[in-house]
N, C-alpha and C positions, 0 to 999 in steps of 0.2 A: 159200300163194301166192294171188295174185289169180285170180279166175275170168275167163277170157278167152274171149269169143265172137267168132268171125269171121263177118262177113256177106259171103258169097261172091256174086260176080256170077252171073247166070243164063246160059243159052245165048244166043247172039247174037240170034236172032230174038225171043226173049222180051224181051231188053234193049231192042231196037229198038222193039218195041210199047209197052213201059213208058214209054220216053222220049217217044214220039209221043203217047201218051194223056195223060201228065203235061203236056206242052206245050199240048195242046188244052184240057185242063181248066183251065189257068191263063191261057187266052186269049192265048197268045203268038202273035205274027204268023206265025212260022215253026215249024211242028210238027217240022221237021227241024233243030232247033238243033244237034244233034250229027251229025257225018258218020259214015258207016260206019267210017271209019278211026279216029275218036275212040272209037267203041264197041268196036272190035277191040282198041284200046289198053287200054281199061278191062278187057276180058276177060283180056288177057295179063298185066296188072298184078295182077289178082285171082288168077290161077293162079300167078303168080310168088310172091306173098306166101304163098299157101296152101302151096306146095311148100317154101318156106324155113322157115316157122314153124309148120307144122301140128302139130309135136310140142309146141308151147306152148299150143295151143287146147284148151279143155275142151269146146267145142261149135262146130260149123260149121252155119250156116243159109244155105241158098241163097235169095237174094232173087229168087224167080221170081213172087211175088205179094205186093204190099205188105201187104195185110191179113193174109195167112197168116204172112208173115215177122214182122210186128209181134206177132201172137198167139204165135208160137213164142218170140220174144224175151222177151215178158212171162212166158210159162210157164217159161222157163229162169231168169229172175230170181226168180220166185216159188219155184222149187225150191231155189235156193241161199240164199234169205233166212235160213233157219235154220242154215245151215252157217257155221262160222268161216272167215274169210278173213284172210290175212296180207298186209300191205302194209308195205314198209320204212318205218321211222320217219323216214328222211330225206325220203321223199316226203310224209309226213303233216305234217312240220314245215318243209317248204321254204318260203322266203318267196315271195310272189306278186310277179310282175314285170309291170308295166304297160308294154307297149311300143307 
């Protein structure tokens, strides 16, 4: 089966700080491009996906620090590099659609 990694949203305050810092780093006019309601919706959706599909995840990484999350993701990918993975032939041979 394919190896599935879920990148889970962090706690609200961490998510808020990450969005603020990213907006500031990208010189966006408004560092508050996302409202608290938007961020809460992100957290709810992340939790919902995790609850519904956690049985399908081989790993879950909480995205509470971009650099650490990236390092954990690379580590996970490196670990599975030598493992056999199964993907349905229909996925591998499906025609590409340009929409």
